[in-house]
C-alpha positions in Angstrom: 22.9 -10.6 8.0 22.0 -6.9 7.9 23.2 -4.9 10.7 20.0 -3.3 12.0 21.7 0.0 13.1 23.4 0.3 9.8 20.2 -0.1 8.5 18.3 2.0 10.3 21.1 4.8 9.9 20.5 4.6 6.2 16.9 4.9 6.1 17.0 7.9 8.6 19.3 9.6 6.4 16.7 9.6 3.3 15.1 13.4 3.1 11.6 13.9 4.2 10.6 14.7 1.0 11.6 11.3 -0.3 10.5 9.2 2.6 6.7 11.3 1.7 6.5 10.3 -1.5 7.3 6.7 -0.8 4.7 6.6 1.9 2.4 8.0 -0.4 2.9 5.4 -3.2 2.8 2.8 -0.6 -0.8 3.6 0.6 -2.6 4.8 -2.7 -4.6 1.6 -2.5 -5.9 3.0 0.9 -6.7 6.4 0.1 -10.4 5.8 -0.1 -10.8 4.8 3.2 -11.7 7.5 6.1 -9.2 7.7 9.3 -9.7 5.5 11.9 -11.4 2.7 10.2 -10.3 -0.5 11.4 -9.1 -3.7 10.3 -12.0 -5.4 9.1 -12.9 -2.2 7.1 -9.7 -2.3 5.5 -9.6 -6.3 4.9 -13.1 -5.5 3.2 -12.0 -2.5 1.2 -8.7 -5.0 -0.1 -10.9 -7.8 -0.9 -13.4 -5.6 -2.7 -10.4 -4.4 -4.8 -9.2 -7.8 -5.5 -12.4 -8.8 -6.7 -13.4 -5.9 -9.1 -9.5 -6.6 -10.5 -10.0 -10.5 -10.5 -13.5 -9.9 -12.6 -12.1 -6.9 -15.1 -8.7 -9.5 -15.5 -11.9 -12.3 -16.2 -13.6 -10.1 -18.9 -10.6 -8.7 -20.8 -9.4 -12.7 -20.5 -12.8 -13.4 -22.6 -12.7 -10.8 -24.9 
């Protein structure tokens, strides 16, 4: 089992620049959304992206 205190210490020891680039990579898929949108808007946005990706995948498979 992981010690939460040690885990927090390790993660807080990371430089801010590393944390920032990691955060940016984690939320790039939300860059099209405006600040302040709610859960429903985020859910719709993600669903649309998945549907588009699925459609592209199906088109490639048919070629």
